[in-house]
C-alpha positions in Angstrom: -39.9 -26.2 -30.5 -40.2 -25.0 -26.9 -37.8 -22.1 -27.9 -39.9 -21.1 -30.8 -43.0 -21.0 -28.7 -41.3 -18.9 -26.1 -40.2 -16.5 -28.9 -43.7 -16.2 -30.2 -45.1 -15.7 -26.6 -42.5 -12.9 -26.1 -43.5 -11.4 -29.4 -47.2 -11.4 -28.6 -46.6 -10.0 -25.1 -44.4 -7.2 -26.5 -47.1 -6.4 -29.0 -49.8 -6.2 -26.3 -47.4 -4.0 -24.2 -46.8 -1.7 -27.1 -50.5 -1.5 -27.9 -51.2 -0.5 -24.3 -48.5 2.1 -24.4 -50.0 3.7 -27.5 -53.3 3.7 -25.9 -52.0 5.2 -22.6 -50.3 8.0 -24.7 -53.7 9.0 -26.2 -52.5 7.9 -29.8 -55.8 6.2 -30.7 -54.7 2.7 -31.7 -57.7 1.0 -33.1 -57.8 -2.8 -32.6 -60.2 -3.2 -35.6 -57.3 -4.9 -37.4 -57.9 -7.9 -35.1 -61.2 -8.3 -37.0 -59.4 -8.1 -40.4 -59.0 -11.5 -42.1 -56.2 -10.2 -44.3 -54.2 -9.4 -41.1 -54.7 -13.0 -39.7 -53.9 -14.4 -43.2 -50.6 -12.6 -43.4 -49.7 -13.4 -39.8 -50.8 -17.1 -40.0 -48.8 -17.7 -43.2 -45.6 -16.2 -41.6 -46.0 -18.1 -38.3 -46.6 -21.3 -40.1 -43.5 -20.8 -42.3 -41.5 -20.1 -39.2 -42.7 -23.4 -37.7 -41.9 -25.1 -40.9 -38.3 -23.9 -41.0 -37.6 -24.5 -37.3 -39.2 -27.9 -37.4 -36.9 -28.9 -40.2 -34.0 -28.4 -37.9 -35.3 -29.6 -34.6 -38.3 -32.0 -35.5 -37.7 -33.2 -39.1 -40.4 -35.9 -38.7 -43.1 -33.3 -38.1 -41.8 -30.7 -40.7 -43.9 -32.2 -43.5 -47.2 -31.4 -41.6 -46.1 -27.8 -41.2 -45.3 -27.9 -44.9 -48.9 -29.2 -45.8 -50.4 -26.5 -43.7 -48.2 -23.8 -45.3 -49.5 -24.9 -48.7 -53.1 -25.3 -47.5 -53.1 -21.7 -46.4 -53.3 -20.8 -50.1 -57.0 -21.9 -50.1 -58.2 -19.2 -47.6 -55.6 -16.7 -49.3 -57.4 -17.4 -52.6 -60.9 -17.1 -51.0 -60.0 -13.7 -49.4 -58.7 -12.4 -52.7 -61.6 -13.7 -54.7 -64.1 -12.3 -52.3 -62.4 -8.8 -52.5 -62.2 -9.0 -56.4 -65.9 -10.1 -56.7 -67.0 -7.2 -54.5 -64.9 -4.7 -56.3 -63.1 -3.9 -53.0 -59.4 -4.8 -54.0 -56.5 -3.4 -52.0 -52.9 -4.3 -51.5 -53.7 -7.2 -49.2 -55.9 -8.6 -52.1 -52.9 -9.0 -54.4 -50.6 -10.2 -51.6 -53.2 -13.0 -50.8 -53.5 -13.8 -54.5 -49.8 -14.0 -54.8 -49.5 -16.4 -51.9 -52.4 -18.5 -53.3 -50.6 -18.7 -56.7 -47.3 -19.7 -54.9 -49.2 -22.4 -52.9 -51.0 -23.8 -55.9 -47.6 -24.0 -57.8 -46.0 -25.6 -54.9 -48.7 -28.3 -54.8 -48.3 -28.9 -58.5 -44.5 -29.1 -58.3 -44.3 -31.2 -55.0 -47.3 -33.6 -55.4 -48.9 -33.6 -58.8 -45.8 -33.6 -61.2 -43.4 -34.7 -58.2 -40.6 -32.7 -59.6 -37.3 -33.4 -57.7 -35.7 -29.9 -57.5 -34.2 -29.9 -54.0 -31.6 -32.8 -54.3 -29.9 -32.1 -56.7 -30.9 -28.4 -56.6 -32.4 -27.2 -59.9 -31.9 -23.5 -59.9 -34.5 -23.0 -62.7 -37.2 -24.3 -60.3 -35.8 -23.3 -56.9 -35.2 -19.7 -57.7 -38.8 -18.9 -58.8 -40.2 -21.1 -56.1 -38.3 -19.3 -53.3 -38.6 -15.9 -54.8 -42.3 -16.2 -55.3 -42.8 -17.3 -51.7 -40.8 -14.4 -50.2 -42.4 -11.8 -52.5 -45.8 -13.1 -51.6 -45.3 -13.1 -47.8 -43.6 -9.8 -48.0 -46.3 -8.2 -49.9 -49.0 -9.7 -47.6 -47.0 -8.2 -44.6 -46.4 -4.7 -46.2 -50.0 -4.4 -47.2 -51.0 -4.4 -43.5 -49.8 -0.8 -43.4 -53.1 0.1 -44.9 -54.6 -1.0 -41.5 -52.3 1.1 -39.4 -48.8 1.0 -38.0 -49.4 -1.7 -35.3 -50.8 -4.3 -37.7 -48.0 -3.5 -40.1 -45.5 -3.9 -37.3 -47.0 -7.2 -36.1 -47.2 -8.7 -39.7 -43.7 -7.3 -40.6 -42.1 -8.7 -37.5 -43.7 -12.1 -38.2 -42.3 -12.0 -41.8 -38.9 -11.1 -40.5 -39.1 -13.9 -37.9 -40.1 -16.3 -40.8 -37.2 -15.1 -42.9 -34.7 -15.6 -40.0 -36.0 -19.0 -39.4 -35.3 -19.8 -43.1 -31.8 -18.5 -42.9 -31.4 -20.7 -39.7 -32.6 -23.7 -41.5 -30.3 -22.9 -44.4 -27.3 -22.5 -42.0 -28.1 -25.9 -40.5 -28.3 -27.5 -44.1 -32.0 -28.3 -43.9 -33.5 -25.7 -46.2 -34.2 -27.8 -49.2 -35.8 -30.7 -47.5 -39.5 -31.4 -48.0 
């Protein structure tokens, strides 16, 4: 966990340095994306996913809490989408957030309402759409940040790549299908 926090701190410092460099070169880099809830939603989802996968390897007793929060992030994702749709101001982030909300809702149904055991033994008919839906949603949320500029897209994209790398790390360690 300490290593993960260190990596996140290095990423954030690098982003700050990159932002300062862009501003010093006169390439107007607006920080308005920092007030954009879609940016924070995308980044939060990816950082929580990263924490979930890393905790499965190093802190398995706390992994379930990261899983709960990862699923609960579907609520604000849905709220953001619904707000955009009701105002008639839909954009790519609206659909990325809605995709994540649908995945989170389905995840809660599978894991807690119907209590479907699909991880051990692995049931491909469930695990493939489950995992695919997750990665499509987080990828779409991150890619949609390009509408806010190169810097927010780079930050969200980096968080998504780190999330995916953490997933592969958990898979390599044999902990990818644990709750």
